[in-house]
C-alpha positions in Angstrom: 108.4 109.6 121.7 108.1 110.4 118.0 111.5 110.2 116.6 110.9 112.0 113.3 113.6 114.5 112.4 115.2 114.5 115.8 118.7 115.3 116.8 120.4 115.9 120.1 119.4 119.5 120.1 115.8 118.6 119.3 115.1 116.1 122.2 112.9 118.4 124.3 110.7 119.4 121.4 110.3 115.8 120.2 109.3 114.7 123.7 106.6 117.3 123.8 105.5 116.4 120.3 105.2 112.7 121.2 103.4 113.6 124.4 100.8 115.7 122.6 100.3 112.9 120.0 99.3 110.3 122.5 95.6 109.6 122.5 93.9 110.5 125.8 90.7 108.7 126.4 90.1 110.2 129.8 91.5 109.8 133.3 89.9 107.7 136.0 90.3 109.7 139.1 88.8 107.2 141.5 87.7 103.6 141.2 84.8 101.7 142.8 86.6 98.3 143.2 89.0 97.5 146.0 90.9 94.9 144.1 92.6 95.6 140.8 94.3 92.8 139.0 95.7 94.0 135.7 98.1 96.8 134.7 96.3 99.7 133.0 97.8 101.0 129.8 97.7 104.3 131.7 99.6 106.4 129.2 96.4 106.9 127.2 93.5 106.0 129.5 93.4 105.3 133.2 95.0 105.6 136.6 94.3 103.5 139.6 95.5 102.5 143.0 96.3 98.9 144.0 95.7 97.5 147.5 98.9 95.9 148.8 99.0 92.2 149.2 98.8 89.1 147.1 100.6 85.8 147.2 102.0 83.0 145.2 101.5 79.3 145.6 102.4 76.2 143.6 102.0 72.6 144.6 102.1 69.8 142.1 103.1 66.3 141.2 105.0 66.9 137.9 108.4 66.6 139.7 108.8 70.4 139.9 106.7 73.4 140.9 106.9 77.1 140.2 106.6 79.6 143.1 106.4 83.4 143.1 107.5 85.6 146.0 105.0 86.5 148.7 106.5 89.0 151.0 109.9 87.7 152.3 109.3 84.1 151.3 107.4 81.8 149.0 104.1 80.1 149.2 101.1 80.9 151.3 101.4 83.5 153.9 99.3 83.4 157.1 96.2 85.4 156.5 97.0 86.1 152.8 94.4 85.7 150.1 94.2 85.8 146.4 91.7 88.6 146.1 89.5 89.3 143.0 86.3 91.3 142.8 83.1 90.2 141.1 84.4 92.0 138.1 87.1 89.4 137.5 85.0 86.4 138.4 83.8 86.6 134.8 87.2 85.2 133.8 88.0 81.5 133.9 90.8 82.1 136.4 91.4 84.3 139.4 94.4 86.5 139.2 96.3 88.0 142.1 96.0 91.7 142.8 99.8 91.8 143.3 102.6 91.3 140.9 103.1 87.9 142.3 100.2 85.5 141.4 99.0 82.0 141.7 100.4 79.0 140.0 98.3 76.2 138.8 98.6 72.7 137.2 98.1 72.7 133.5 97.7 69.7 131.3 101.4 69.2 130.8 103.2 71.7 133.0 102.9 74.7 135.3 102.0 78.3 134.8 102.3 81.7 136.4 100.6 84.9 135.5 101.7 88.5 136.3 100.1 91.8 135.9 102.3 93.8 133.6 103.1 97.1 135.3 105.9 99.6 135.8 106.7 101.3 139.2 103.4 103.2 139.4 101.3 100.3 138.3 101.1 101.6 134.8 102.1 100.0 131.5 103.3 102.3 128.7 106.1 102.9 126.3 109.4 103.2 128.2 108.1 100.8 130.9 110.2 97.8 132.1 110.1 95.2 134.8 110.9 91.7 135.8 109.2 88.3 136.0 110.7 86.6 139.1 110.0 83.1 140.2 111.5 80.0 141.8 111.6 76.5 140.5 111.5 73.8 143.2 112.5 70.3 141.9 111.7 66.9 143.3 114.1 65.3 140.8 114.0 66.7 137.3 116.9 68.8 136.0 115.3 72.3 136.3 118.0 73.8 134.1 116.4 72.1 131.1 112.8 73.2 131.7 111.2 74.6 128.6 109.3 77.9 129.0 106.9 79.9 127.0 105.4 83.4 127.5 102.1 84.8 126.3 100.9 88.4 126.7 97.1 88.5 127.2 95.4 91.8 126.3 92.0 93.0 127.6 89.5 95.7 126.9 87.2 97.3 129.4 83.6 98.5 129.6 83.1 101.7 131.6 80.1 103.7 132.9 79.8 107.2 134.4 79.0 107.1 138.1 78.9 109.8 140.9 82.2 110.4 142.6 81.9 108.9 146.1 84.2 111.7 147.4 82.3 114.5 145.7 78.7 113.9 144.6 78.9 117.0 142.4 81.4 115.2 140.2 81.3 112.0 138.2 83.9 109.3 137.5 84.4 106.6 134.9 84.2 103.1 136.5 85.1 99.9 134.9 82.2 97.5 134.9 83.5 94.6 132.9 86.7 93.4 131.1 87.1 91.2 128.1 90.1 89.2 126.9 90.9 90.1 123.3 90.4 87.2 120.9 90.7 87.2 117.2 87.2 86.0 116.5 85.4 88.3 119.0 87.4 91.5 118.4 87.4 94.2 115.9 90.5 94.4 113.6 91.7 97.5 115.5 91.5 95.7 118.8 93.2 92.6 117.5 95.9 94.7 115.9 96.4 96.5 119.2 96.9 93.2 121.0 99.4 91.9 118.3 101.4 95.2 118.5 101.5 95.0 122.3 102.9 91.4 122.1 105.7 92.5 119.8 106.6 95.8 121.4 107.1 94.2 124.8 110.4 92.3 124.5 111.9 89.7 126.9 115.6 89.2 127.9 117.6 86.9 130.1 120.1 89.6 131.3 120.1 93.3 132.3 122.8 95.8 133.3 122.7 99.5 134.3 120.5 101.5 136.6 116.8 102.5 136.6 116.1 104.7 133.6 119.2 103.5 131.8 118.8 99.7 131.7 120.3 97.8 128.8 119.7 94.1 128.0 121.3 90.9 126.6 120.0 87.4 126.0 117.1 88.4 123.8 114.3 85.8 123.8 113.4 86.0 120.2 111.1 82.9 120.3 108.9 83.3 123.4 107.0 80.0 122.5 110.0 77.8 123.6 113.1 78.8 125.5 115.3 77.6 128.3 116.3 79.5 131.4 119.1 78.5 133.9 118.1 79.0 137.5 120.7 80.1 140.1 121.8 77.8 142.9 118.6 78.5 144.8 116.3 77.8 141.8 115.5 81.5 141.3 114.9 82.7 137.8 114.5 86.3 136.5 113.2 87.3 133.1 113.4 91.0 132.1 110.9 92.8 130.0 110.9 96.2 128.3 108.6 98.2 126.2 111.1 100.5 124.3 110.0 104.1 124.0 111.4 104.7 120.5 112.3 102.7 117.4 115.9 104.0 117.6 116.5 102.4 121.0 115.8 99.0 119.4 117.5 99.4 116.0 120.6 101.5 116.8 123.5 101.3 119.2 125.2 104.0 121.4 127.7 105.2 118.8 128.0 108.9 118.4 126.7 108.7 114.8 123.7 106.7 115.9 122.9 109.2 118.7 122.4 111.9 116.1 119.3 110.0 115.1 117.9 108.7 118.3 117.1 109.6 121.9 117.0 107.4 124.9 119.3 104.5 125.9 119.8 101.7 123.4 118.2 98.6 124.8 121.1 96.3 123.9 124.2 96.4 126.1 127.7 95.4 124.9 126.9 91.7 125.3 123.6 92.2 123.5 125.2 94.0 120.6 127.6 91.2 120.2 125.2 88.3 120.6 121.7 89.6 120.0 121.7 92.2 117.2 121.1 89.8 114.4 118.2 88.1 116.1 116.7 91.4 117.1 117.0 92.7 113.6 115.3 89.6 112.2 112.6 90.0 114.9 111.8 93.5 113.6 111.0 92.1 110.1 109.0 89.0 111.2 106.9 90.2 114.1 103.8 92.3 113.8 105.8 95.4 114.8 105.0 98.4 112.5 101.8 99.9 111.4 101.5 101.4 108.0 101.8 100.6 104.3 105.6 100.8 103.9 107.6 97.6 103.1 109.3 97.8 106.5 111.6 94.8 106.0 113.1 96.5 102.9 113.3 99.9 104.6 115.1 98.3 107.5 117.6 96.6 105.2 118.2 99.8 103.4 118.8 101.6 106.7 121.5 99.2 107.8 123.1 99.2 104.4 123.4 103.0 104.5 124.5 102.9 108.1 127.4 100.5 107.2 128.4 102.8 104.3 128.3 105.9 106.5 125.5 107.4 104.4 122.5 109.3 105.8 119.6 107.0 106.6 117.3 109.7 107.7 114.4 108.9 105.3 114.5 105.2 106.3 114.8 106.0 110.0 111.8 108.4 109.9 109.6 105.8 108.1 110.4 103.1 110.6 110.0 105.4 113.6 106.6 106.6 112.2 105.5 102.9 111.8 106.6 102.1 115.4 104.9 105.1 116.9 101.7 104.4 114.9 101.6 100.9 116.3 101.9 102.3 119.8 99.0 104.6 119.1 96.9 101.6 118.1 97.7 99.9 121.4 96.7 102.9 123.3 93.4 103.4 121.6 92.3 99.8 121.9 93.9 97.9 124.8 93.1 98.7 128.5 94.8 95.9 130.5 97.5 93.3 130.1 99.1 90.4 131.8 101.8 87.9 130.9 101.5 84.1 131.4 104.6 81.9 131.7 104.3 78.2 131.2 106.9 75.6 132.1 107.2 72.0 130.9 109.8 69.3 131.2 
């Protein structure tokens, strides 16, 4: 949602305004491939259906292994398969069609990849989800494992083909996918991947109910962090793509709610323990698109907020920069997955 000049009484109009502002590149009404692996950034481009199934498996000699859920248990189910069409054989790894995926032995640890998707297999602003896995130890202290997260972005090639269900109509079909790399991508595409990586945030804790989740334990450095498994070795990491800048920067006080819409992403514990790190993150990550000096603008916003002064101008500038970055993601990125790595 575009947060410019909003108030409680203006929520509906601003929702419609943001909706109209989103770039629509066309809707895929049917797909030619049985297996789909990545989450579509469907708020601007595509829709799809996903065949049920998938599995997780991890076996190694590093003293521990990572496993992802497969049905009611872990590991390989009888008759299960990690499916991928010829479309994805162009990649150097096969990825599961399900939110649980394979594990594999890396040079110094273990990895898991997930499609990033919300409930309808779509990834968009206001999406959230979980990365759930189990650590099985043959000796090492799994509470001290070091993890890293990396969001990988992909573009897609499409072509127009006859609709199998109605030969009088045509559909857009994905014919190839390409991982975004700095050297092989345009500046716009590279920017879209960078914004996606910063706009999706990871946390260790979550409270609330669907549609009103709030978070704590912000993982500000996704390149190296520690998670503590439960007694069964299970670990959950929560991710969220906030819909508006205000949800990130402001709390749930009555004064703040005059500026923002939506639920603030930090809960009470997060406000106490994570606000400083989250504020720093906004000024160091590739987060806003535009020419403003966003770090200075953000500092001015919080100064005025503490002094009970109006910070409307600063808020509007930051909201515009956040929404503009979302637009860049929508124009240039088609699919995404997240890879988690674990090392001793």
